[in-house]
TORDO-68965 format. One record per residue (C-alpha): x, y, z; residue number from 1. Coordinates in pm, whole numbers, plus 50000, padded with zeros to 5 digits. Example, Ala and Ser with C-alpha at 12.3 -4.5 7.8 and 13.67 -1.06 7.14 Angstrom:
! TORDO-68965
{{51230,49550,50780},1}
{{51367,49894,50714},2}
This chain:
! TORDO-68965
{{80050,77187,77406},1}
{{80139,77470,77171},2}
{{80392,77713,77326},3}
{{80365,77959,77039},4}
{{80229,78305,77124},5}
{{79894,78370,76965},6}
{{79898,78712,76790},7}
{{79629,78954,76897},8}
{{79503,79184,76619},9}
{{79517,79557,76700},10}
{{79440,79872,76504},11}
{{79761,80034,76383},12}
{{79629,80378,76486},13}
{{79579,80258,76844},14}
{{79922,80097,76859},15}
{{80094,80406,76715},16}
{{79912,80628,76963},17}
{{80007,80406,77259},18}
{{80369,80363,77148},19}
{{80412,80733,77080},20}
{{80269,80825,77420},21}
{{80503,80576,77588},22}
{{80797,80727,77400},23}
{{80687,81082,77478},24}
{{80649,81015,77850},25}
{{80985,80835,77855},26}
{{81154,81143,77707},27}
{{80961,81387,77927},28}
{{81010,81207,78257},29}
{{81332,81019,78198},30}
{{81545,81252,77992},31}
{{81448,81608,77899},32}
{{81282,81781,78195},33}
{{81421,81852,78543},34}
{{81256,81756,78870},35}
{{81119,82058,79053},36}
{{81266,81931,79383},37}
{{81637,81908,79299},38}
{{81641,82084,78960},39}
{{81819,81792,78794},40}
{{81749,81576,78493},41}
{{81815,81202,78540},42}
{{82158,81217,78371},43}
{{82281,81498,78599},44}
{{82144,81325,78908},45}
{{82316,80999,78813},46}
{{82647,81173,78746},47}
{{82650,81339,79088},48}
{{82540,81021,79265},49}
{{82807,80814,79089},50}
{{83074,81069,79188},51}
{{82947,81059,79545},52}
{{82962,80678,79550},53}
{{83321,80695,79421},54}
{{83415,80940,79695},55}
{{83491,81199,79426},56}
{{83404,81486,79662},57}
{{83521,81850,79652},58}
{{83795,81791,79911},59}
{{83928,81471,79750},60}
{{84169,81430,79454},61}
{{84040,81470,79097},62}
{{83945,81160,78898},63}
{{83957,81109,78523},64}
{{83635,81211,78351},65}
{{83638,80880,78164},66}
{{83622,80698,78498},67}
{{83310,80887,78598},68}
{{83150,80842,78256},69}
{{83219,80468,78270},70}
{{83059,80434,78613},71}
{{82753,80634,78511},72}
{{82677,80446,78189},73}
{{82770,80110,78341},74}
{{82561,80141,78654},75}
{{82283,80392,78601},76}
{{82255,80554,78258},77}
{{82259,80307,77965},78}
{{82311,80569,77694},79}
{{82600,80705,77489},80}
{{82919,80803,77666},81}
{{82937,81138,77485},82}
{{82593,81239,77610},83}
{{82709,81180,77967},84}
{{83041,81357,77910},85}
{{82867,81659,77756},86}
{{82647,81682,78066},87}
{{82959,81668,78288},88}
{{83126,81939,78078},89}
{{82826,82171,78103},90}
{{82809,82128,78481},91}
{{83174,82236,78497},92}
{{83146,82547,78275},93}
{{83122,82872,78469},94}
{{82967,83044,78165},95}
{{82688,82782,78140},96}
{{82592,82734,78506},97}
{{82557,83023,78748},98}
{{82698,82798,79021},99}
{{82896,82509,78863},100}
{{82829,82172,79027},101}
{{83149,82007,78903},102}
{{83506,82124,78954},103}
{{83689,82048,78631},104}
{{84061,82037,78562},105}
{{84170,82066,78200},106}
{{84007,82200,77885},107}
{{83630,82212,77932},108}
{{83553,82434,77632},109}
{{83513,82810,77616},110}
{{83263,83087,77553},111}
{{83404,83095,77198},112}
{{83242,82758,77134},113}
{{83572,82567,77147},114}
{{83508,82196,77219},115}
{{83635,82038,77541},116}
{{83926,81797,77544},117}
{{83848,81426,77526},118}
{{83729,81266,77849},119}
{{84055,81071,77881},120}
{{84244,81399,77930},121}
{{84018,81592,78166},122}
{{83967,81537,78538},123}
{{83675,81618,78764},124}
{{83544,81617,79116},125}
{{83224,81741,79271},126}
{{83197,82112,79336},127}
{{83158,82222,79695},128}
{{82801,82335,79633},129}
{{82712,81998,79475},130}
{{82795,81840,79810},131}
{{82492,82028,79949},132}
{{82268,81857,79693},133}
{{82373,81515,79823},134}
{{82393,81599,80194},135}
{{82206,81346,80414},136}
{{82142,81106,80124},137}
{{82268,80827,80352},138}
{{81999,80900,80611},139}
{{81700,80752,80426},140}
{{81589,81103,80324},141}
{{81488,81009,79968},142}
{{81346,80704,79796},143}
{{81575,80476,79600},144}
{{81463,80288,79290},145}
{{81620,80000,79097},146}
{{81861,80095,78818},147}
{{81802,79994,78455},148}
{{81896,79626,78511},149}
{{81775,79609,78872},150}
{{82122,79521,78996},151}
{{82167,79843,79196},152}
{{81961,80116,79356},153}
{{81975,80484,79264},154}
{{81803,80788,79418},155}
{{81481,80907,79257},156}
{{81568,81260,79371},157}
{{81849,81424,79569},158}
{{81794,81580,79915},159}
{{81904,81920,79775},160}
{{81963,82173,80053},161}
{{81919,82466,79811},162}
{{81670,82527,79523},163}
{{81896,82417,79238},164}
{{81617,82438,78977},165}
{{81589,82813,79025},166}
{{81952,82883,79110},167}
{{82112,82708,78812},168}
{{81811,82692,78582},169}
{{81755,82427,78318},170}
{{81670,82390,77952},171}
{{81544,82096,77753},172}
{{81326,81999,77461},173}
{{81090,81708,77520},174}
{{80812,81575,77297},175}
{{80552,81846,77246},176}
{{80693,82065,77522},177}
{{81009,82241,77632},178}
{{81154,82406,77939},179}
{{81381,82709,77962},180}
{{81440,82816,78321},181}
{{81700,83093,78364},182}
{{81953,83088,78650},183}
{{81907,83313,78953},184}
{{82120,83459,79227},185}
{{82158,83223,79525},186}
{{82132,83500,79787},187}
{{81815,83645,79632},188}
{{81653,83303,79589},189}
{{81722,83207,79950},190}
{{81589,83547,80063},191}
{{81270,83471,79871},192}
{{81241,83128,80035},193}
{{81289,83276,80382},194}
{{81022,83538,80307},195}
{{80787,83256,80202},196}
{{80863,83062,80523},197}
{{80797,83372,80737},198}
{{80491,83480,80540},199}
{{80315,83188,80363},200}
{{80050,83420,80215},201}
{{80310,83636,80039},202}
{{80219,83737,79682},203}
{{80433,83689,79373},204}
{{80472,84066,79346},205}
{{80606,84076,79703},206}
{{80837,83782,79630},207}
{{80981,83986,79343},208}
{{81109,84235,79600},209}
{{81347,83956,79705},210}
{{81392,83785,79366},211}
{{81391,84070,79112},212}
{{81481,83853,78813},213}
{{81725,83608,78654},214}
{{82099,83639,78717},215}
{{82301,83498,78428},216}
{{82659,83369,78468},217}
{{82782,83592,78185},218}
{{82637,83911,78339},219}
{{82504,84173,78098},220}
{{82174,84358,78128},221}
{{81808,84263,78144},222}
{{81589,84544,78007},223}
{{81240,84583,78147},224}
{{81049,84395,78416},225}
{{80730,84309,78227},226}
{{80873,83987,78081},227}
{{81006,83883,78422},228}
{{80673,83956,78590},229}
{{80484,83762,78324},230}
{{80713,83459,78366},231}
{{80689,83465,78745},232}
{{80309,83495,78738},233}
{{80220,83263,78448},234}
{{80528,83047,78392},235}
{{80601,83205,78054},236}
{{80764,83534,77956},237}
{{81031,83691,77737},238}
{{81314,83909,77866},239}
{{81546,84127,77660},240}
{{81919,84075,77724},241}
{{82198,84313,77630},242}
{{82576,84304,77640},243}
{{82758,84537,77875},244}
{{82956,84786,77668},245}
{{83140,85107,77746},246}
{{83297,85379,77534},247}
{{83669,85450,77576},248}
{{83896,85715,77421},249}
{{84252,85653,77310},250}
{{84540,85831,77485},251}
{{84540,86116,77235},252}
{{84166,86160,77273},253}
{{84119,86144,76896},254}
{{83951,85807,76849},255}
{{83686,85625,77046},256}
{{83631,85253,77096},257}
{{83337,85041,77207},258}
{{83456,84789,77467},259}
{{83233,84487,77540},260}
{{83298,84323,77877},261}
{{82988,84105,77927},262}
{{82769,83916,77680},263}
{{82408,83800,77690},264}
{{82364,83444,77816},265}
{{82461,83167,77570},266}
{{82605,83406,77310},267}
{{82913,83266,77136},268}
{{83190,83528,77153},269}
{{83376,83411,76841},270}
{{83058,83406,76631},271}
{{82966,83752,76757},272}
{{83301,83891,76643},273}
{{83260,83717,76304},274}
{{82913,83869,76267},275}
{{83040,84221,76343},276}
{{83318,84174,76086},277}
{{83059,84063,75827},278}
{{82845,84370,75892},279}
{{83149,84594,75844},280}
{{83244,84415,75522},281}
{{82887,84439,75389},282}
{{82884,84810,75488},283}
{{82570,84752,75693},284}
{{82763,84918,75975},285}
{{83009,85187,75874},286}
{{83246,85364,76106},287}
{{83431,85062,76251},288}
{{83802,85052,76172},289}
{{83922,84750,76370},290}
{{83800,84470,76600},291}
{{84021,84305,76864},292}
{{83956,84025,77110},293}
{{84154,84109,77423},294}
{{83989,83847,77645},295}
{{84217,83670,77893},296}
{{84198,83489,78225},297}
{{84095,83817,78387},298}
{{83775,83829,78184},299}
{{83607,83903,77854},300}
{{83707,84214,77654},301}
{{83617,84284,77291},302}
{{83748,84617,77158},303}
{{83576,84774,76856},304}
{{83779,85070,76732},305}
{{83587,85346,76554},306}
{{83694,85576,76275},307}
{{83760,85942,76348},308}
{{83459,86161,76426},309}
{{83218,85866,76441},310}
{{82940,85880,76699},311}
{{82988,85573,76922},312}
{{82627,85570,77048},313}
{{82500,85530,76690},314}
{{82741,85243,76617},315}
{{82650,85077,76947},316}
{{82279,85093,76865},317}
{{82349,84945,76522},318}
{{82537,84659,76691},319}
{{82244,84598,76926},320}
{{82006,84584,76631},321}
{{82211,84366,76397},322}
{{82403,84129,76628},323}
{{82352,83908,76932},324}
{{82468,84190,77156},325}
{{82094,84215,77214},326}
{{81893,83892,77236},327}
{{81573,83770,77394},328}
{{81540,83484,77641},329}
{{81209,83300,77642},330}
{{81133,83181,77994},331}
{{80930,82858,78034},332}
{{80904,82742,78396},333}
{{80819,82378,78316},334}
{{80935,82099,78548},335}
{{80841,81751,78666},336}
{{80610,81741,78968},337}
{{80472,81408,79091},338}
{{80587,81237,78770},339}
{{80402,81484,78549},340}
{{80521,81793,78360},341}
{{80376,82110,78507},342}
{{80402,82478,78417},343}
{{80476,82659,78742},344}
{{80488,83016,78868},345}
{{80750,83161,79100},346}
{{80564,83091,79423},347}
{{80477,82733,79324},348}
{{80843,82652,79251},349}
{{80948,82780,79593},350}
{{80656,82608,79768},351}
{{80731,82272,79606},352}
{{81097,82301,79704},353}
{{80996,82373,80064},354}
{{80760,82074,80063},355}
{{81052,81859,79946},356}
{{81277,81996,80219},357}
{{81007,81940,80482},358}
{{80993,81574,80379},359}
{{81375,81545,80373},360}
{{81419,81708,80716},361}
{{81136,81496,80859},362}
{{81287,81172,80727},363}
{{81635,81277,80837},364}
{{81508,81361,81185},365}
{{81331,81025,81210},366}
{{81651,80851,81102},367}
{{81861,81049,81351},368}
{{81601,80984,81622},369}
{{81611,80611,81557},370}
{{81993,80613,81570},371}
{{81995,80833,81882},372}
{{81747,80612,82065},373}
{{81952,80303,81978},374}
{{82268,80475,82102},375}
{{82097,80595,82421},376}
{{81987,80239,82489},377}
{{82350,80119,82458},378}
{{82483,80404,82672},379}
{{82222,80336,82938},380}
{{82348,79976,82957},381}
{{82712,80085,82976},382}
{{82624,80335,83248},383}
{{82450,80067,83455},384}
{{82740,79828,83396},385}
{{82995,80085,83517},386}
{{82789,80140,83833},387}
{{82820,79767,83918},388}
{{83138,79687,83734},389}
{{83280,79441,83990},390}
{{82975,79213,83970},391}
{{82976,79239,83590},392}
{{83344,79139,83568},393}
{{83291,78848,83809},394}
{{82998,78722,83602},395}
{{83200,78741,83279},396}
{{83502,78565,83438},397}
{{83278,78285,83567},398}
{{83139,78219,83217},399}
{{83298,77958,82992},400}
{{83200,78115,82657},401}
{{83103,78463,82529},402}
{{82750,78337,82466},403}
{{82722,78214,82825},404}
{{82853,78550,82950},405}
{{82599,78735,82735},406}
{{82311,78516,82855},407}
{{82413,78562,83223},408}
{{82430,78942,83180},409}
{{82083,78943,83028},410}
{{81934,78714,83295},411}
{{82112,78841,83608},412}
{{82123,79215,83533},413}
{{81823,79255,83295},414}
{{82036,79391,83008},415}
{{81897,79371,82655},416}
{{82072,79173,82385},417}
{{82229,79492,82237},418}
{{82338,79619,82580},419}
{{82493,79286,82680},420}
{{82686,79270,82352},421}
{{82814,79628,82399},422}
{{82933,79544,82753},423}
{{83124,79241,82629},424}
{{83287,79452,82355},425}
{{83379,79732,82595},426}
{{83752,79793,82630},427}
{{83909,79794,82976},428}
{{84016,80158,82935},429}
{{83651,80256,82962},430}
{{83673,80164,83331},431}
{{83887,80466,83414},432}
{{83717,80755,83589},433}
{{83766,80980,83284},434}
{{83610,80731,83046},435}
{{83324,80667,83285},436}
{{83254,81041,83286},437}
{{83255,81048,82906},438}
{{82993,80773,82890},439}
{{82768,80964,83128},440}
{{82813,81290,82932},441}
{{82745,81118,82601},442}
{{82431,80962,82746},443}
{{82306,81300,82868},444}
{{82380,81464,82532},445}
{{82203,81183,82347},446}
{{81895,81221,82568},447}
{{81892,81595,82486},448}
{{81924,81516,82115},449}
{{81632,81274,82134},450}
{{81420,81539,82303},451}
{{81518,81801,82043},452}
{{81441,81568,81751},453}
{{81103,81473,81896},454}
{{81024,81841,81948},455}
{{81116,81921,81586},456}
{{80906,81632,81456},457}
{{80607,81749,81658},458}
{{80582,82085,81475},459}
{{80603,82178,81107},460}
{{80695,82532,81212},461}
{{81005,82395,81388},462}
{{81092,82190,81080},463}
{{81066,82509,80874},464}
{{81295,82683,81123},465}
{{81554,82408,81069},466}
{{81521,82455,80691},467}
{{81558,82830,80738},468}
{{81877,82788,80943},469}
{{82026,82558,80680},470}
{{81935,82802,80402},471}
{{82100,83087,80593},472}
{{82419,82884,80638},473}
{{82428,82807,80263},474}
{{82367,83174,80183},475}
{{82655,83268,80410},476}
{{82890,83006,80264},477}
{{82814,83035,79891},478}
{{82633,83364,79835},479}
{{82773,83624,79596},480}
{{82683,83951,79425},481}
{{82435,83972,79138},482}
{{82605,83971,78797},483}
{{82319,84067,78565},484}
{{82192,84422,78604},485}
{{81819,84479,78562},486}
{{81726,84806,78389},487}
{{81370,84925,78449},488}
{{81284,85042,78095},489}
{{81286,84792,77809},490}
{{81502,84899,77512},491}
{{81300,85028,77219},492}
{{81542,85093,76938},493}
{{81404,85362,76711},494}
{{81544,85415,76366},495}
{{81688,85748,76486},496}
{{81908,85555,76729},497}
{{82081,85403,76427},498}
{{82128,85726,76230},499}
{{82381,85996,76307},500}
{{82230,86340,76365},501}
{{82363,86589,76112},502}
{{82234,86894,75929},503}
{{82089,86842,75584},504}
{{81999,87081,75303},505}
{{81646,86989,75193},506}
{{81548,87106,74844},507}
{{81195,87108,74694},508}
{{81125,87202,74332},509}
{{80817,87365,74183},510}
{{80713,87044,74006},511}
{{80730,86842,74329},512}
{{81075,86684,74356},513}
{{81251,86659,74691},514}
{{81597,86556,74806},515}
{{81842,86604,75091},516}
{{82219,86642,75102},517}
{{82465,86692,75388},518}
{{82540,87058,75447},519}
{{82909,86965,75430},520}
{{82860,86905,75057},521}
{{82827,87278,75008},522}
{{83162,87424,75111},523}
{{83181,87780,75238},524}
{{83295,88034,74972},525}
{{83395,88401,74969},526}
{{83152,88668,74855},527}
{{83159,88720,74481},528}
{{83242,88359,74395},529}
{{83063,88152,74129},530}
{{82903,87922,74385},531}
{{82808,87560,74316},532}
{{82524,87404,74128},533}
{{82289,87271,74393},534}
{{82044,87094,74162},535}
{{81999,87025,73793},536}
{{81637,87105,73700},537}
{{81445,87103,73374},538}
{{81372,87432,73198},539}
{{81016,87457,73326},540}
{{81115,87365,73682},541}
{{81287,87566,73956},542}
{{81376,87540,74326},543}
{{81073,87654,74521},544}
{{81191,87592,74876},545}
{{81525,87523,75041},546}
{{81594,87491,75413},547}
{{81832,87325,75660},548}
{{81707,87055,75898},549}
{{81860,86778,76107},550}
{{81826,86412,76005},551}
{{81623,86361,76326},552}
{{81382,86647,76253},553}
{{81021,86602,76147},554}
{{80886,86726,75815},555}
{{80514,86806,75803},556}
{{80370,86807,75450},557}
{{80041,86997,75408},558}
{{79831,86943,75096},559}
{{79591,87174,74917},560}
{{79307,86942,75025},561}
{{79373,87008,75393},562}
{{79558,86689,75483},563}
{{79889,86646,75664},564}
{{80160,86383,75605},565}
{{80455,86318,75835},566}
{{80814,86214,75753},567}
{{81152,86227,75922},568}
{{81430,86410,75735},569}
{{81636,86089,75718},570}
{{81345,85928,75527},571}
{{81387,86180,75245},572}
{{81610,86024,74976},573}
{{81968,86149,74975},574}
{{82064,86231,74617},575}
{{82367,86372,74441},576}
{{82423,86745,74418},577}
{{82312,86751,74054},578}
{{82013,86519,74101},579}
{{81653,86645,74113},580}
{{81569,86395,74387},581}
{{81250,86194,74419},582}
{{80896,86295,74326},583}
{{80698,86373,74640},584}
{{80400,86180,74500},585}
{{80616,85866,74518},586}
{{80715,85941,74876},587}
{{80374,86019,75025},588}
{{80035,85854,74991},589}
{{79864,86145,74812},590}
{{79514,86139,74671},591}
{{79426,86206,74305},592}
{{79519,86564,74211},593}
{{79643,86637,74563},594}
{{79941,86876,74581},595}
{{80181,86980,74856},596}
{{80139,87347,74944},597}
{{80357,87385,75255},598}
{{80633,87195,75434},599}
{{80722,87267,75796},600}
{{81041,87139,75963},601}
{{81050,87098,76341},602}
{{81247,86910,76606},603}
{{80960,86809,76829},604}
{{80591,86865,76892},605}
{{80639,87128,77161},606}
{{80347,87222,77390},607}
{{80247,87588,77356},608}
{{80314,87592,76981},609}
{{80046,87612,76713},610}
{{79994,87550,76344},611}
{{79799,87831,76178},612}
{{79629,87767,75843},613}
{{79476,88000,75586},614}
{{79269,87892,75286},615}
{{79208,88040,74944},616}
{{78869,88175,75055},617}
{{79014,88358,75356},618}
{{78935,88103,75629},619}
{{79190,88084,75911},620}
{{79239,87825,76186},621}
{{79484,87779,76475},622}
{{79539,87431,76627},623}
{{79785,87304,76891},624}
{{80094,87151,76731},625}
{{80060,86840,76951},626}
{{79734,86750,76773},627}
{{79937,86652,76465},628}
{{80200,86432,76633},629}
{{80053,86093,76530},630}
{{79951,86090,76163},631}
{{79872,85769,75976},632}
{{80035,85640,75658},633}
{{79762,85790,75442},634}
{{79780,86122,75625},635}
{{79521,86280,75854},636}
{{79283,86574,75825},637}
{{79454,86901,75911},638}
{{79141,87112,75863},639}
{{78799,87072,75705},640}
{{78754,87260,75374},641}
{{78437,87371,75201},642}
{{78387,87256,74844},643}
{{78602,87461,74607},644}
{{78829,87589,74883},645}
{{79191,87483,74927},646}
{{79475,87527,75175},647}
{{79713,87807,75074},648}
{{79958,87855,75358},649}
{{80060,87701,75691},650}
{{80279,87861,75957},651}
{{80424,87754,76291},652}
{{80323,88012,76554},653}
{{80339,88066,76930},654}
{{80017,88262,76984},655}
{{80199,88593,77049},656}
{{80282,88715,76696},657}
{{80104,88915,76427},658}
{{79977,88768,76101},659}
{{79988,88927,75756},660}
{{79758,88790,75484},661}
{{79758,88907,75119},662}
{{79518,88848,74829},663}
{{79571,88827,74455},664}
{{79388,89157,74396},665}
{{79642,89343,74612},666}
{{79455,89356,74942},667}
{{79623,89274,75277},668}
{{79521,89249,75641},669}
{{79745,89273,75950},670}
{{79611,89151,76288},671}
{{79733,88990,76614},672}
{{79737,88613,76632},673}
{{79556,88617,76967},674}
{{79239,88720,76781},675}
{{79215,88355,76668},676}
{{79098,88107,76928},677}
{{79248,87757,76939},678}
{{79039,87496,76754},679}
{{79033,87118,76712},680}
{{79223,86931,76445},681}
{{78928,86877,76210},682}
{{78758,87215,76266},683}
{{78671,87437,75965},684}
{{78807,87767,76099},685}
{{78688,88128,76100},686}
{{78708,88427,75864},687}
{{79049,88593,75836},688}
{{78971,88848,75563},689}
{{78656,88948,75380},690}
{{78715,88892,75006},691}
{{78562,89052,74701},692}
{{78390,88829,74446},693}
{{78693,88744,74230},694}
{{78956,88772,74499},695}
{{79140,88493,74684},696}
{{79421,88460,74941},697}
{{79770,88402,74799},698}
{{79982,88393,75112},699}
{{80026,88439,75485},700}
{{80332,88542,75686},701}
{{80415,88574,76056},702}
{{80553,88922,76124},703}
{{80765,89058,76406},704}
{{80898,89412,76468},705}
{{81128,89543,76193},706}
{{80998,89283,75946},707}
{{80956,89387,75584},708}
{{80695,89243,75351},709}
{{80793,89161,74993},710}
{{80492,89145,74763},711}
{{80548,88985,74420},712}
{{80320,89000,74115},713}
{{80274,88759,73827},714}
{{80463,88982,73580},715}
{{80773,88998,73796},716}
{{80711,89320,73982},717}
{{80772,89344,74354},718}
{{80731,89586,74637},719}
{{80904,89590,74974},720}
{{80749,89770,75267},721}
{{80775,89759,75646},722}
{{80507,89557,75821},723}
{{80472,89840,76071},724}
{{80342,90061,75788},725}
{{80027,89848,75778},726}
{{79788,89949,76053},727}
{{79668,89668,76276},728}
{{79307,89575,76204},729}
{{79057,89334,76348},730}
{{79039,88987,76204},731}
{{78768,88944,75942},732}
{{78792,89292,75790},733}
{{78836,89378,75422},734}
{{79197,89484,75467},735}
{{79385,89759,75283},736}
{{79570,89775,74952},737}
{{79931,89660,74972},738}
{{80023,89719,74606},739}
{{79871,89912,74319},740}
{{79767,89648,74069},741}
{{79775,89731,73695},742}
{{79781,89541,73367},743}
{{80156,89597,73371},744}
{{80210,89436,73712},745}
{{79944,89170,73694},746}
{{79790,88997,73995},747}
{{79972,88929,74323},748}
{{80108,88573,74335},749}
{{80279,88566,74675},750}
{{80434,88741,74972},751}
{{80748,88680,75180},752}
{{80884,88832,75499},753}
{{81231,88985,75499},754}
{{81411,89030,75829},755}
{{81668,89304,75858},756}
{{82010,89176,75968},757}
């Protein structure tokens, strides 16, 4: 007979598929993902069970970590010792777990990323809360399975009196899937469970009144609730985390510092400080003079000293943008349920935990009932024996052997085997009146216990009440305040949050160059001085417009073709005092032949304000300022122009002023702004002034009382006159002459208002 195994041919694709699936399921079930019932991965469960078996409880002396590691890998977890030790270390770190399950003594690492001491130096014991995970494990509350070599039994899950999965969270990468469950506050989680017990139909939104969001061990802030709500409803969501920082002044009140006292979860403090130092060195962030780590046993404290006159809010926003002082946490509520990975929502996690506790309490009650009934049976026998003690003693004395005595007790007095044995083992001191009374009292108490246990087992509502009472006692014993503060509005860092607000001198030349410079660059001088060169222009160029605006202000660029472009002042290139700046055509997305005619600077798009336009052919239009608050990169239509017409002037108005419009042939019209009705953004407009055949509009000004009008001609002549000298007309008229035009003066090229000061 041939004992050799006959090979069976298989397709390599099928074998690879089968082997890979076996490997994947082994990693998913046996290593990487936690069980929804106790929130533990196999390695953590085995560590706690091994410590429990060694009597390494919270109220017992510490034991060497190496001892625990040896027991775990020798009995239950046949993997590397460092993997087990790393799991022990993490369960002992108060910056990793919201409620540490192991009480460590020695160096267990730090938030700076320092490694823990070797396992031969550190000592551990179970944390007090971990004891609640293992409570009642000796009462047949959970199933036990053979260990890796079938020499011992280990629990498939722990009884877990509190929802550890949600309270301490879990993270792990399996094959083709991952979990990332954040920790939560114990008090809030238990409140949510109690609400679910009291109101099984409760919605997730209502549960969020009790469990508002994650609570990380390192504190900090969570910004916005949308990510939390998404995670609780679908099992997936992203939350924004921020460090807790405050601004402090030195004793003299001259310098300010940013002090960081709490970090986002899992941020390495030492690496954060290194990153800030790099940003300062690279000049990505300017304004920081010194960084100190003042952390001690009292808590975390990073001090970032600022240079004089720096704006701390700007620096802080730059730190949020460029460092891990602001991070995101991707929530994935994936756990093992019935030996399969399942993406769960908030209510499902709580429901599955309650189902587990119902089973545990039921099995515990059955175990206690069995023990109580056995004890009641013994006590009943002792009670009967005490009532006829003289006959019992005589029977025992007349027997030659213990077996004979036992048989006589069973036959003569109808005791059971267990009762007869208990009577024989009874000490003589039990015959005193006091001891007799104790037996009777114990019997009565045991009968009450049996009745109570049977009542509990008869109703799931009573079982839930027991669970509720146990949850309340855990909340009372271990509950604490929330550490992570939830802020309603999610942080949206705008570029302005990173730029200091300061006044800038914006300069535009006739040929279309623009630049900005800090106003501080132009020092104040006495009257009669030489001044400073503000810009170096070519012979044919000159400064056409110059104004002061804040770096946070908006600049609205209007083109001759009736389009509007939108920039912030800080987006205008900052150039040297002698530089011409940058060509506007390279800054804006202008069309062929399109030119900028007007630039308006404003702080915000205020309701009740208007933009008033006038075209070369005398068409005027007034539109609400708010209509232009969202332009696109290529600009948007400011007004619709007829063929051959072009935009000449644009003014910011409030609807209460007077307008003054002049033409190249010397005509002008003066009328109230309220004669123009408000129109839509793309409207064409209405007639402002009736023009002669060869005439065209050259300018428009907003006039107020005591305003003078300066009219300038192409040959350099000018005339200044009070606006009040021009009678107010109705819009659309032919106007009156503002200047006598001759060959000597030439045509009018523009007008400007002059305000008396």
